Structure formats: C-alpha cells, structure tokens
C-alpha positions as CSV (number, residue, x, y, z in Angstrom):
1,X,242.0,49.7,119.0
2,X,242.8,53.1,117.4
3,X,240.6,55.5,119.3
4,X,241.3,58.7,117.3
5,X,238.2,59.7,115.3
6,X,235.8,57.5,117.3
7,X,233.4,60.4,118.3
8,X,230.3,60.0,120.4
9,X,228.3,61.0,117.3
10,X,229.8,58.1,115.3
11,X,228.5,55.6,117.8
12,X,224.9,56.0,116.8
13,X,222.2,53.6,118.1
14,X,224.3,52.5,121.1
15,X,223.3,49.5,123.3
16,X,223.5,51.9,126.3
17,X,224.9,55.4,127.0
18,X,225.0,57.8,130.0
19,X,227.2,59.1,132.7
20,X,229.2,56.9,135.0
21,X,231.8,58.0,137.6
22,X,234.9,56.0,137.0
23,X,237.9,55.4,139.2
24,X,241.4,55.9,137.6
25,X,243.9,53.2,137.0
26,X,247.2,54.2,138.6
27,X,246.0,57.3,140.3
28,X,242.8,56.4,142.2
29,X,240.7,59.5,141.8
30,X,237.1,59.5,140.5
31,X,235.9,61.3,137.4
32,X,232.5,61.6,135.7
33,X,232.6,60.2,132.2
34,X,230.1,59.9,129.4
35,X,230.0,56.2,128.6
36,X,228.8,54.5,125.4
37,X,228.3,50.8,125.2
38,X,228.3,49.4,121.6
39,X,229.3,46.0,120.2
40,X,230.8,44.8,123.4
41,X,233.0,47.9,124.1
42,X,232.4,50.7,126.6
43,X,233.9,53.9,125.2
44,X,234.2,56.7,127.8
45,X,234.5,60.4,127.1
46,X,234.6,63.7,129.0
47,X,231.4,64.9,127.4
48,X,228.7,63.7,125.0
49,X,230.2,66.0,122.3
50,X,233.7,64.7,122.3
51,X,235.4,63.4,119.2
52,X,238.0,61.1,120.8
53,X,237.4,58.8,123.9
54,X,239.6,58.9,126.9
55,X,239.7,55.1,126.9
56,X,237.7,52.0,126.5
57,X,236.5,49.0,128.5
58,X,236.7,46.0,126.2
59,X,234.3,43.2,127.2
60,X,234.8,39.6,126.3
61,X,233.0,36.3,127.0
62,X,234.9,36.0,130.2
63,X,234.1,39.5,131.5
64,X,232.3,39.8,134.8
65,X,230.1,42.5,136.3
66,X,229.9,42.7,140.1
67,X,228.0,44.9,142.4
68,X,230.3,46.1,145.2
69,X,230.4,48.4,148.2
70,X,232.8,51.3,148.0
71,X,233.1,53.7,150.9
72,X,231.3,57.0,150.3
73,X,230.2,55.9,146.8
74,X,226.6,54.9,146.0
75,X,225.3,52.8,143.2
76,X,228.8,51.1,142.6
77,X,229.7,48.1,140.6
78,X,232.8,46.7,138.8
79,X,233.4,45.9,135.2
80,X,236.1,43.2,135.1
81,X,237.7,42.9,131.6
82,X,240.7,40.7,130.6
83,X,243.1,43.7,131.0
84,X,241.7,45.5,134.1
85,X,238.9,45.9,136.6
86,X,237.0,49.2,136.4
87,X,235.2,50.4,139.6
88,X,232.3,52.7,138.5
89,X,229.3,54.4,140.0
90,X,226.0,55.3,138.5
91,X,223.9,58.4,139.4
92,X,221.0,56.4,140.8
93,X,219.8,52.9,141.6
94,X,217.7,53.0,138.4
95,X,220.7,53.9,136.2
96,X,222.8,51.3,137.9
97,X,220.2,48.6,137.1
98,X,220.0,49.7,133.5
99,X,223.8,49.5,133.1
100,X,224.0,46.1,134.8
101,X,221.3,44.8,132.4
102,X,222.9,46.2,129.3
103,X,226.4,45.0,130.3
104,X,225.2,41.5,131.1
105,X,223.3,41.3,127.8
106,X,226.5,42.4,125.9
107,X,228.6,39.7,127.6
108,X,226.0,37.0,126.9
109,X,226.0,38.1,123.3
110,X,229.8,37.6,123.2
111,X,229.3,34.2,124.8
112,X,227.0,33.2,121.9
113,X,223.7,33.8,123.5
114,X,224.7,32.7,127.0
115,X,226.3,29.4,126.2
116,X,229.9,28.6,127.3
117,X,233.0,30.7,127.3
118,X,232.6,32.4,130.7
119,X,230.2,33.6,133.3
120,X,228.4,36.8,134.0
121,X,228.5,37.5,137.8
122,X,226.2,39.9,139.7
123,X,225.5,40.1,143.4
124,X,222.0,41.5,143.5
125,X,222.2,42.4,147.1
126,X,225.5,44.2,146.9
127,X,228.0,43.7,149.7
128,X,230.9,42.7,147.5
129,X,234.5,43.4,147.9
130,X,235.8,46.9,148.6
131,X,238.2,48.6,146.3
132,X,241.8,48.7,147.7
133,X,245.4,49.3,146.6
134,X,248.5,47.4,147.5
135,X,251.3,49.4,149.4
136,X,254.7,50.2,148.0
137,X,257.5,51.3,150.3
138,X,258.9,54.7,149.4
139,X,260.9,57.4,151.3
140,X,259.4,60.7,152.6
141,X,260.7,64.2,151.6
142,X,260.8,67.8,152.3
143,X,260.4,70.4,149.6
144,X,259.0,73.8,148.5
145,X,256.9,75.5,145.8
146,X,256.6,78.8,144.1
147,X,254.0,80.5,141.9
148,X,252.8,83.5,140.0
149,X,249.3,84.8,139.9
150,X,246.8,83.5,142.5
151,X,244.5,80.6,141.8
152,X,240.8,81.3,142.4
153,X,239.6,80.3,145.9
154,X,236.5,78.2,145.3
155,X,232.9,79.1,146.1
156,X,232.0,82.6,147.1
157,X,230.6,81.6,150.5
158,X,232.7,78.6,151.7
159,X,232.6,77.5,155.3
160,X,235.5,79.1,157.1
161,X,235.9,77.7,160.6
162,X,238.7,79.0,162.8
163,X,240.5,75.7,162.9
164,X,240.6,72.7,160.5
165,X,237.8,70.2,160.6
166,X,238.7,67.5,163.1
167,X,241.8,69.2,164.3
168,X,242.8,66.1,166.3
169,X,243.0,64.2,163.0
170,X,241.0,61.2,164.1
171,X,244.2,59.4,165.0
172,X,246.9,59.2,167.6
173,X,250.0,61.3,167.9
174,X,252.8,60.5,170.3
175,X,255.7,62.7,171.6
176,X,258.8,62.3,169.5
177,X,262.0,64.2,169.0
178,X,260.5,66.0,166.0
179,X,257.3,66.6,167.9
180,X,258.1,66.8,171.6
181,X,254.6,68.2,172.5
182,X,252.8,65.1,171.4
183,X,250.0,67.2,170.0
184,X,248.2,66.4,166.7
185,X,250.1,68.1,163.9
186,X,246.8,69.4,162.6
187,X,246.3,71.2,165.9
188,X,249.8,72.5,165.8
189,X,249.4,73.9,162.3
190,X,246.2,75.6,163.3
191,X,247.8,77.2,166.3
192,X,251.0,78.2,164.3
193,X,248.8,79.8,161.7
194,X,247.7,82.3,164.3
195,X,251.2,83.6,164.8
196,X,251.5,84.7,161.1
197,X,250.6,88.4,160.9
198,X,249.0,88.3,157.5
199,X,246.8,85.3,158.5
200,X,245.1,87.1,161.5
201,X,242.5,88.9,159.5
202,X,239.4,86.7,159.4
203,X,238.2,88.3,156.2
204,X,241.5,87.5,154.4
205,X,241.2,85.6,151.1
206,X,244.5,84.0,151.9
207,X,243.1,82.7,155.2
208,X,240.1,81.4,153.3
209,X,242.4,79.6,150.9
210,X,244.2,78.0,153.9
211,X,240.9,76.8,155.4
212,X,239.8,75.2,152.1
213,X,243.1,73.4,151.8
214,X,243.1,72.2,155.4
215,X,239.7,70.7,155.1
216,X,240.8,68.8,152.0
217,X,243.3,66.7,154.0
218,X,242.4,63.1,154.5
219,X,241.4,62.0,158.0
220,X,243.7,59.8,160.1
221,X,240.7,57.5,160.8
222,X,241.0,56.3,157.2
223,X,244.6,55.0,157.7
224,X,245.4,51.4,158.0
225,X,248.1,49.8,160.2
226,X,251.6,51.2,159.6
227,X,250.3,54.2,157.5
228,X,250.8,57.9,158.3
229,X,250.0,61.4,157.2
230,X,252.9,63.8,157.4
231,X,252.8,67.5,157.8
232,X,255.5,69.9,156.7
233,X,255.8,73.7,156.6
234,X,258.4,76.2,155.4
235,X,258.5,80.0,156.1
236,X,260.7,82.9,155.0
237,X,262.9,84.6,157.5
238,X,260.7,87.7,157.4
239,X,257.6,85.5,157.8
240,X,256.0,87.1,154.7
241,X,256.0,83.9,152.6
242,X,254.9,80.4,153.7
243,X,254.4,77.0,152.2
244,X,252.2,74.3,153.8
245,X,252.2,70.7,152.7
246,X,250.9,67.3,153.7
247,X,251.3,63.8,152.2
248,X,250.0,60.3,152.8
249,X,248.9,57.1,151.1
250,X,247.7,57.6,147.5
251,X,244.5,55.7,147.8
252,X,243.4,57.8,150.8
253,X,244.6,61.2,149.5
254,X,243.9,61.3,145.8
255,X,240.2,62.0,145.7
256,X,240.1,64.8,148.3
257,X,243.2,66.3,146.6
258,X,241.5,66.3,143.2
259,X,238.3,67.7,144.7
260,X,240.4,70.5,146.3
261,X,242.0,71.4,142.9
262,X,238.7,71.4,141.2
263,X,237.3,73.6,143.9
264,X,240.0,76.3,143.6
265,X,239.8,76.5,139.8
266,X,242.6,74.2,138.6
267,X,242.1,73.4,134.8
268,X,241.2,69.9,133.8
269,X,244.4,69.7,131.6
270,X,246.4,69.9,134.9
271,X,244.2,67.3,136.5
272,X,245.0,65.1,133.5
273,X,248.7,65.9,133.9
274,X,248.5,64.7,137.5
275,X,247.0,61.4,136.3
276,X,249.6,61.0,133.5
277,X,252.6,61.5,135.8
278,X,250.9,59.3,138.5
279,X,250.4,56.5,135.9
280,X,254.1,56.8,135.0
281,X,255.5,56.8,138.6
282,X,252.6,55.1,140.4
283,X,253.5,56.6,143.8
284,X,252.2,55.0,146.9
285,X,252.5,58.3,148.7
286,X,251.2,61.7,147.4
287,X,250.6,65.1,148.8
288,X,249.3,68.6,148.2
289,X,250.9,72.0,149.0
290,X,249.9,75.6,149.1
291,X,251.9,78.8,149.0
292,X,250.9,82.2,150.3
293,X,252.3,85.6,150.9
294,X,251.7,88.8,152.9
295,X,250.9,90.5,149.6
296,X,248.0,88.1,148.8
297,X,249.9,85.5,146.8
298,X,248.2,82.1,146.7
299,X,249.0,79.0,144.8
300,X,248.6,75.2,145.2
301,X,249.8,72.0,143.7
302,X,250.7,68.4,144.2
303,X,253.9,66.5,144.9
304,X,255.0,62.9,145.0
305,X,257.5,62.4,148.0
306,X,259.0,59.3,146.4
307,X,262.4,58.4,144.9
308,X,262.2,58.2,141.1
309,X,264.6,58.3,138.2
310,X,265.6,61.8,137.2
311,X,264.3,61.0,133.7
312,X,260.8,60.2,135.1
313,X,260.9,63.4,137.3
314,X,261.6,65.5,134.3
315,X,258.6,64.0,132.5
316,X,256.5,66.2,134.8
317,X,258.0,69.4,133.5
318,X,257.0,71.4,130.4
319,X,259.5,71.2,127.6
320,X,261.8,74.1,127.1
321,X,265.5,75.2,127.4
322,X,265.4,75.0,131.2
323,X,264.5,71.3,131.2
324,X,267.3,70.6,128.6
325,X,269.8,72.4,130.8
326,X,268.7,70.5,133.9
327,X,269.0,67.2,132.0
328,X,272.5,68.0,130.8
329,X,273.6,69.2,134.3
330,X,272.3,66.1,136.0
331,X,274.2,63.9,133.5
332,X,277.4,66.0,134.0
333,X,277.4,65.3,137.7
334,X,276.2,61.7,137.4
335,X,272.8,62.3,139.1
336,X,270.2,59.9,138.0
337,X,267.7,60.0,140.9
338,X,265.3,62.5,142.4
339,X,263.7,62.2,145.8
340,X,260.5,64.1,144.9
341,X,258.6,65.8,142.1
342,X,255.8,68.4,142.3
343,X,253.8,70.7,140.1
344,X,251.6,73.8,140.5
345,X,247.9,73.7,139.7
346,X,247.3,77.4,139.3
347,X,244.6,78.7,136.9
348,X,247.1,80.2,134.4
349,X,250.4,79.1,132.7
350,X,253.3,79.0,132.7
351,X,253.2,75.8,134.7
352,X,256.0,75.3,137.2
353,X,257.5,71.9,138.1
354,X,259.8,71.2,141.0
355,X,262.3,68.3,141.3
356,X,264.4,67.7,144.4
357,X,267.8,65.9,144.4
358,X,270.5,64.9,146.9
359,X,273.7,66.6,145.8
360,X,276.6,64.2,145.2
361,X,280.0,64.6,146.8
362,X,282.3,62.8,149.2
363,X,282.0,65.6,151.8
364,X,280.3,68.9,152.4
365,X,282.8,71.1,150.5
366,X,282.5,68.8,147.5
367,X,278.7,68.9,147.6
368,X,278.7,72.7,148.0
369,X,280.9,73.0,144.9
370,X,278.3,71.0,142.9
371,X,275.5,73.2,144.3
372,X,277.2,76.4,143.4
373,X,277.9,75.0,139.9
374,X,274.1,74.7,139.5
375,X,273.7,78.5,140.2
376,X,276.2,79.2,137.4
377,X,274.9,76.6,135.0
378,X,271.3,77.7,135.3
379,X,272.0,81.4,135.1
380,X,271.2,82.4,138.7
381,X,273.0,85.1,140.5
382,X,275.6,84.0,143.1
383,X,274.6,83.5,146.7
384,X,275.5,86.8,148.5
385,X,278.9,86.7,150.2
386,X,277.6,87.2,153.7
387,X,275.2,84.2,153.3
388,X,277.8,82.1,151.5
389,X,280.2,82.6,154.5
390,X,277.6,81.1,156.8
391,X,276.8,78.3,154.3
392,X,280.4,77.3,154.0
393,X,280.6,76.7,157.8
394,X,277.6,74.3,157.9
395,X,277.6,70.5,157.4
396,X,275.3,67.6,156.4
397,X,273.8,66.2,153.2
398,X,273.0,69.0,150.8
399,X,269.8,69.0,148.7
400,X,268.8,71.0,145.7
401,X,265.4,72.2,144.7
402,X,265.0,73.1,141.0
403,X,261.8,74.8,139.7
404,X,261.4,75.2,135.9
405,X,258.7,76.3,133.5
406,X,258.4,76.5,129.7
407,X,259.5,80.2,130.0
408,X,262.8,79.3,131.9
409,X,264.1,78.7,135.3
410,X,261.9,79.9,138.2
411,X,263.7,79.2,141.4
412,X,266.7,77.4,142.7
413,X,267.4,76.5,146.4
414,X,270.1,74.7,148.4
415,X,268.8,73.0,151.5
416,X,271.1,72.3,154.5
417,X,269.9,70.1,157.4
418,X,269.6,71.1,161.0
419,X,270.8,74.6,161.3
420,X,271.7,75.5,164.9
421,X,270.3,78.5,166.8
422,X,273.3,80.7,166.1
423,X,273.0,80.0,162.4
424,X,269.3,80.8,162.4
425,X,269.9,84.1,164.1
426,X,272.7,85.0,161.8
427,X,270.7,84.2,158.7
428,X,267.7,86.2,160.1
429,X,270.1,89.2,160.4
430,X,271.1,88.9,156.8
431,X,267.6,88.4,155.5
432,X,266.1,91.1,157.7
433,X,264.2,88.3,159.4
434,X,261.7,88.3,162.3
435,X,263.6,86.4,165.0
436,X,260.9,86.8,167.7
437,X,258.1,85.9,165.3
438,X,259.9,82.8,164.2
439,X,260.4,81.8,167.8
440,X,256.7,82.1,168.4
441,X,256.0,80.2,165.2
442,X,258.3,77.3,166.2
443,X,256.8,77.2,169.7
444,X,253.3,76.9,168.2
445,X,254.5,74.1,165.9
446,X,256.0,72.3,168.9
447,X,259.3,71.6,167.1
448,X,262.9,72.0,168.1
449,X,264.2,74.2,165.3
450,X,264.2,73.8,161.5
451,X,264.8,70.5,159.8
452,X,266.5,72.4,157.0
453,X,267.4,75.9,156.0
454,X,267.1,76.8,152.3
455,X,269.3,79.4,150.5
456,X,267.0,80.2,147.5
457,X,266.8,82.6,144.6
458,X,263.5,83.5,142.8
459,X,264.1,84.7,139.3
460,X,263.0,88.2,138.4
461,X,259.5,88.2,136.8
462,X,258.3,85.2,138.6
463,X,257.2,86.9,141.8
464,X,254.2,88.5,140.0
465,X,254.2,91.4,142.5
466,X,253.1,89.1,145.4
467,X,256.3,87.1,146.1
468,X,259.8,88.4,146.9
469,X,262.1,88.1,144.0
470,X,265.8,87.6,144.3
471,X,267.7,86.0,147.2
472,X,265.8,84.8,150.3
473,X,266.1,82.4,153.3
474,X,263.5,79.8,154.0
475,X,263.3,77.6,157.2
476,X,261.7,74.2,156.8
477,X,260.0,72.3,159.6
478,X,258.9,68.6,159.9
479,X,255.8,69.1,162.1
480,X,254.9,65.5,162.7
481,X,252.7,62.6,161.6
482,X,249.1,61.5,162.3
483,X,248.6,57.7,162.6
484,X,245.5,55.6,162.9
C-alpha cells in the first residue's frame, strides 16, 4: 500500500481513532501513535495532524486480537496480522475495550459477517502471553564518543541522589581478573565518580546529567539466564574528559534508553534514526553512553556493540565527504567488518557517528602502518613523535575509532590493548596527566589497569570550547558485568 498522501484528514468517518502506545518491530521501544481504523486497516501517525502515516496494521479474515500481560504496561493487547504481531497499549480500560470491540468488528466484516475464514480471539480476563524477544549471539566492544554543544539535562528539578538507584544492580557480581574486588560495577562507578574533581560539586549540571543517565540503566533483576549488563568507562590522562557507557540485551535496555534520550532533549528525528539503524542491524545487544568535561561539556548517545558489515555501519552516518573517504579507505585495506557503531543524540547538528574496526595486518608493525595511513588519508595531523615512539614499542591487536559528521571528520583514535604501568606513566608525562588521580580512579573502579589506551586526535572546531581539541591520551577500562 502506498502510504504517501494518506493524511489523517483524508480518513474521515473512521471506524475508530485515538491514541495507542505501540511497540516497535526490530527495536523494541514504545511510542505513542495516533491510530485510525478504517476499512480493515489501522493507520498510525505521530499526531492527528500528520499527512503521512508511519505505518499500517493490515487486518484480514485470519487476524487475531488478544489481551496480554506486558510487564509495566497497562491496558495491553496484541493485534496479530498476516505479516506481524503488534503489541499495543491503550490509555485506559475503557479505551482498550473500545478498541477491542472495533477491531473485532472489523475482522468479522472481513470474514463476511462472522462466517468462516478465520477466528477472532480475545481473552477477556487477560493473562495472555508476555512479549519477548529471541537472543542472538554477538560480541562485546569497547569504544568512545565525542560531541559539541551540550544536550539539555531534562527536568528543572530532577531527583539527584548521591549514588545510582539500586547501586547493587539487583544481581550478583563475582570477583574476576577484570573485577578483582567482586563489587557491583554500579557501586564501583558511583565510587569512582567521587574521585573526579569536576564531579564533586553537588550543584553541578554535569553531575546532574550523570545521575539522570545512571538511573536510566536497566536493572539486573530483569536479566534472564546467561544475560549480562556490561559497564565501561574511559578517561583522559588529565582527568578532564570522561566517557561512561553501558550495554545489555536490547529488549531490556531499549525503552529506558529511549526515555532517557527524550528526557534530555534528543530530537524525535534522532529517535527515529535509532529505530531505522536498529531495524537494519537488529542488534541483540545495545547500549548508551555519555560524555562530559571539566568545562561543562555534556553529550549522550547510543551504540550497538555488535559485529556488523562496514557497509551497514556506515548507514548510520550522515552523508558527506568524510563517509566517502572512510568507505574508500576501508576498501583499500580490505576491511569489510566493524565491531561496533554508535551515534550522538545531542539537541543540535551536526550529528556524529562512530564506527570501530580491528586494524588488519600480520603483526603489530603492519597494523600500525595501516593505522598511521588512516591519519594521513583522513587529513589528521600526525601522532606527536614522543607519543609515537611509545606506541611503536607496544603490542597487541590494534583498533581504530572513526567519528564522522556531515561537516567532516570529527575524531580519530588508535586503541592499543593492556598498556603496562610504565607505559601509562610515560603517556601521562607526555599528556600532562594526573598520575595520582588516575591511580585513585582505578582503585575506586576496582580494576587492574586500563583495558586499552587510545591515541586520539579531535579536529579543530569540534571541541566547542568544552572539549580539548588536538592530540590527547584516553585510558579505557572494562569495569565489569552485572548478572541476574
């Protein structure tokens, strides 16, 4: 069915209309939609004034309507069509009954007045099946993010407790090599936050932003067997820029993530972009991240820590010369996979998209040659000689973080795994780092050193007076996992 031009106004004298809250298809978040039932089709729109529907639910003689129980969703039912089952919620019991009656009547009309063809099913006492999603096995990731002007930070009087809600995470955490303390990663993050000088002020908007984000993280009690919520953090050598991130099963994370983005002022077009890329990739694991700086910088966004084709990863980026250059460079080096994709959700463009890749090469020198070629190909200044000399003595599988926007390249970073203490100290000396502060931060996190160190460069003009432009050193930490 061609949907363009089918406005709400053109569907006059409908069989039923009104708001329903509908769950997405590939990305399982909930959105309120204006729904219009006419001639056996439910058209759904953003508002009652829209001129083109977001989609349709096409009924048939075999369609079924079921009342169901959905956790934390009242007045729920399902509309099962030949193509798909749509979980929806009404605003009240009365509205739900009115929709059930109208939909049942429409199906009976399609059956020829109730005779043959199929059956209309309702369970008047509720208690039907709960909505669930099947798992897909995908690898985890480590990454970073960058941004321009701050996003708004939600309501003027949000609740700002001193630690995240349910800091224990509602689940179990055991001591591992990555987390020798055995404490909940949520608790560790809350404690580590207290070692960051610019997050000590209780009246800080940046701290308020952190609190809002931390309260948006799904609870471990919602996890099923074998599922986990991971926590990652990266910090600059001078401790003036920090990135927090968390990821877990899509069906648990998506709604709280979207609610967080709405709350901090992300535009609906970017919520739709998240849905579009989610539908393309259909990641079983998703996450959110926030950036902040000592100068008041704040940003947030989403990421999919899953392996995807480089082509699919670049679908998340805004078109421009930078994306074309990345595409050509990847082809030149035979790179056709990315291990994560992410995007910022700030209130103002240009939008920034990050893809992360493993750098090919038979050994470390060969990989480093490819990484340095990226700096040349994308127009970034060379890594400073004193930092390059340290980098050349390291080893391990190199990774590359590439951030683009419609206005050009934003940031490029080379990530090297497991730097030893001597390397960390030497890099801190180069970057005028805070060695003692970093030691306190690591102790609060309960980790044995960084999982990666990143040699990164932020292009001039993309710091927006709140982030350090030019060359910088970032230390990445795998804090741990919460499990049910």
